[in-house]
C-alpha positions, 0 to 999 in steps of 0.5 A: 499499499503506498497511497495517501490521502488529504480530507477536506468538509465543505461544511456549507454544501456537506461534501467530504472531498478527499484527494486520493494519490500512489497506488493501491497493489492489494485488494485489503487496501483498497475496502482499508480506503473505501472504510475511511472514506464512510467513517469520515463521512459519518465523522463529519456527518456528510453523505455526499463525498468526492474521491478526487482519484486522478493520482491513484493507480489502482494495482489489483486484479480485476477478479479482487476488485469485482468481489469487493465491490459485491462485498460494498453490496452484499455489507451495505457499507453505503447505507446513504452515502453517495461517492463521486469518483473523479477519475481520469478516463484512461484509467481502466481499473478506474473505469472499472469501478464505475461499470461495476458499481452501476451493474452492482447498484451502488452509488458510486459514479464517476466523473472526468472532473470536480464541477460534473461530479459536484452537480450530480452529488449537490443535485442529482444532474 
């Protein structure tokens, strides 16, 4: 695990904004990151989260990624939380997260810029 994150809370809009950088080479680290996001959202009493993952590389297998997404769905980790992920469109793993989220009906959606991510979170556009 060689990733770091910084976060700020936008209290006016009730948003948690994270910037994640580095790489995740094990599914357990991806799980840890998601659990941290859920805990930070709960601690700050926000339901909308922006994750800027443009500088994050997911290096574990598609099977492990699929299993993680199924676990998130099965255990209802994102009960009332919506996550807007900002990704580099050429990032295959990042795109896969968005595709699987849609397939498994998870409240995670990919965007290529922060403006569109915020519009979706705040106005469901």
